[in-house]
C-alpha positions in Angstrom: -29.5 -39.6 -8.7 -29.4 -37.6 -5.6 -27.2 -34.4 -6.0 -24.7 -33.8 -3.3 -25.5 -31.0 -1.0 -23.3 -27.9 -1.5 -20.8 -27.3 1.3 -22.0 -24.6 3.8 -20.1 -21.3 3.5 -17.2 -20.9 5.9 -18.8 -17.8 7.2 -21.2 -20.0 9.2 -18.6 -22.4 10.6 -16.9 -20.9 13.7 -14.1 -23.6 13.4 -12.9 -22.1 10.1 -9.9 -20.0 10.3 -10.7 -16.2 9.9 -8.4 -16.0 6.9 -10.6 -18.6 5.1 -13.8 -16.7 5.9 -12.3 -13.4 4.6 -11.0 -15.2 1.4 -14.2 -16.9 0.8 -16.0 -13.5 1.2 -13.6 -11.9 -1.4 -14.2 -14.7 -3.8 -17.9 -14.5 -3.5 -17.8 -10.8 -4.4 -15.3 -11.6 -7.1 -12.8 -9.2 -5.7 -9.0 -9.6 -6.4 -6.8 -9.8 -3.3 -3.3 -9.5 -4.6 -0.6 -8.3 -2.3 -1.0 -4.6 -3.0 -5.0 -4.6 -3.0 -7.0 -3.2 -0.1 -9.4 -5.8 1.3 -10.6 -3.6 4.1 -14.1 -3.6 2.8 -14.4 -7.4 3.2 -13.3 -7.7 6.9 -15.9 -7.8 9.5 -15.7 -6.1 12.9 -13.5 -8.0 15.4 -11.9 -10.2 12.7 -8.6 -8.3 12.7 -7.8 -9.4 16.2 -8.5 -12.9 15.2 -6.5 -12.6 12.1 -3.6 -11.3 14.1 -3.7 -14.4 16.3 -4.0 -16.6 13.3 -0.8 -15.0 11.7 1.0 -15.3 15.0 0.3 -19.0 15.1 1.6 -19.5 11.6 4.6 -17.3 12.2 5.6 -19.5 15.3 5.4 -22.5 13.0 7.9 -20.7 10.5 10.2 -19.9 13.4 10.0 -23.5 14.7 10.8 -24.8 11.1 13.8 -22.5 11.0 14.9 -24.4 14.2 14.8 -21.3 16.4 14.2 -22.1 20.1 11.3 -19.7 21.0 10.8 -21.2 24.4 14.1 -20.8 26.1 15.5 -17.9 23.8 14.4 -14.7 25.6 15.0 -12.7 22.4 12.5 -14.7 20.2 9.9 -15.7 22.8 7.5 -13.0 21.7 8.7 -12.6 18.1 5.7 -14.3 16.4 3.3 -12.0 18.2 5.5 -8.9 17.3 5.7 -9.9 13.7 2.1 -10.5 13.3 1.2 -7.2 14.9 3.8 -5.5 12.7 2.4 -7.0 9.4 -1.2 -6.2 10.1 -1.1 -2.8 11.8 2.1 -1.2 10.4 3.9 -2.3 7.3 1.0 -3.8 5.6 -1.6 -1.6 7.1 -2.8 -0.4 3.8 -4.4 -3.8 3.0 -6.4 -3.8 6.1 -7.4 -0.2 6.8 -10.1 1.8 5.2 -8.9 4.5 3.0 -8.3 7.6 5.1 -11.1 10.2 5.2 -10.3 13.1 2.8 -12.0 16.4 2.8 -12.3 17.8 -0.7 -12.7 21.5 -1.4 -14.0 23.2 -4.5 -11.5 25.2 -6.5 -13.3 28.6 -5.8 -10.4 30.7 -6.9 -10.0 28.6 -10.1 -6.3 27.8 -9.5 -4.6 26.6 -12.6 -0.9 26.8 -11.6 1.6 24.0 -10.9 1.6 22.7 -7.3 4.2 20.4 -6.0 4.1 18.4 -2.8 7.2 16.5 -1.5 9.4 14.9 -0.6 7.0 12.5 1.2 8.7 9.8 3.1 7.8 6.3 1.7 7.8 3.1 3.6 6.9 0.1 1.7 7.8 -3.6 1.1 8.8 -5.7 -1.9 6.3 -8.4 -2.7 8.9 -10.7 -4.0 10.9 -11.0 -0.7 9.0 -8.9 1.7 12.1 -6.6 2.2 11.7 -2.9 3.0 11.4 -0.3 0.2 12.4 3.2 1.8 12.3 6.3 -0.3 10.6 9.7 -1.3 7.7 10.8 -3.4 6.9 14.0 -5.2 3.5 14.9 -6.5 2.9 17.5 -9.0 -0.7 18.7 -9.6 -2.1 21.0 -12.4 -5.7 21.8 -11.1 -8.5 23.3 -13.3 -11.7 25.1 -12.2 -13.5 21.9 -11.7 -10.8 20.0 -9.7 -11.2 19.0 -6.2 -8.5 20.5 -3.8 -7.2 18.5 -0.8 -5.4 19.5 2.2 -1.6 19.2 2.1 -1.5 16.5 5.0 -4.0 14.5 2.8 -1.3 13.8 0.1 0.8 12.2 2.8 -1.9 10.2 4.3 -3.2 8.9 0.8 0.5 8.1 0.0 1.1 6.2 3.1 -2.1 4.2 2.7 -1.1 3.1 -0.8 2.5 2.4 0.1 1.9 0.4 3.2 1.5 -2.9 1.3 3.8 -5.5 -0.2 4.2 -4.5 -4.0 6.7 -3.5 -6.6 7.6 0.1 -7.0 6.3 0.6 -10.6 2.8 -0.6 -9.7 2.8 1.4 -6.4 3.3 4.7 -8.1 0.6 3.8 -10.7 -1.8 2.9 -8.0 -1.1 6.3 -6.2 -1.6 8.1 -9.4 -5.0 6.5 -10.1 -6.2 7.3 -6.7 -5.3 11.0 -6.9 -6.6 11.4 -10.3 -9.9 10.0 -9.3 -10.1 12.1 -6.1 -9.0 15.4 -7.6 -9.7 15.3 -11.4 -6.8 17.7 -12.3 -5.8 18.6 -15.8 -2.5 17.1 -15.1 -0.8 14.8 -12.6 2.9 13.8 -12.1 4.5 11.5 -9.6 8.2 10.8 -9.1 9.5 8.2 -6.6 13.0 7.4 -5.6 13.8 4.5 -3.3 16.2 2.1 -1.9 15.3 -1.5 -2.2 16.6 -3.8 0.6 16.1 -6.8 -1.7 19.0 -5.6 -3.5 21.1 -4.1 -0.5 20.3 -7.0 2.1 20.4 -10.0 -0.2 21.1 -11.0 -3.7 23.8 -8.7 -5.3 24.1 -6.7 -1.9 24.6 -3.3 -3.8 24.1 -0.6 -1.3 24.4 2.3 -3.7 21.6 1.5 -6.4 18.3 3.2 -6.1 15.2 3.1 -8.3 13.6 6.2 -9.7 10.4 6.0 -11.7 7.5 8.3 -12.7 4.0 8.5 -13.8 2.7 11.4 -15.9 -0.9 12.0 -16.7 -2.8 14.7 -18.8 -1.0 17.9 -19.2 2.3 16.6 -17.9 2.3 14.0 -20.6 1.5 16.4 -23.5 3.2 19.5 -22.4 7.0 19.1 -22.4 7.4 22.5 -20.9 5.3 21.8 -17.9 7.1 18.3 -17.5 10.5 20.1 -17.6 9.4 22.7 -15.1 8.2 20.0 -12.6 11.3 18.0 -13.0 13.6 21.0 -12.6 11.9 22.1 -9.5 12.6 18.7 -8.0 16.3 19.2 -8.4 16.1 22.1 -5.8 
């Protein structure tokens, strides 16, 4: 019995939407592509422009299904294009952009005292409703003589890269902690995030006063209660 020929990969078919080509590439590489994952390594040059055009077309379909007249309404005529650009190049940029370049410096002076960076402004989005998450992040680092040190602005760049994705706050803070731990290899790492969630303020219970605060403690911050207390007390200032 003749075996059916396997389907050609979407990669070789120019008629296949670019999103399907990227998805197939990810699946072949057995790479996860959850909402808060970076997929930048699997996007070929020139595909972001095609992806933005594809998203624009799908967004226009959403507006049509919402019975919004995008032809004669001057306010919504370009909305699909604006939203597609916003998602891909701004609010979800961390999924599609490569990790920002980070220059690391050896700890020549063997610094081993607590350093705190923050508050860093955070702009993210809830992956449940795609509503904004706006808040602040504080980062505490206890380096050792073998740690890699990074410039102050690099904390901001890495935080923005991680946060510019749809996600839940608990996972976002853990993801940022993993990235900084891998980059710097400190003895201790602590992150605290406080944020307003518009999925609570704008919809649902519509509670405008509730915030979410969570933390991740690694290494010395987890083991040494005095160090943890010092870090948290300094944040109150």
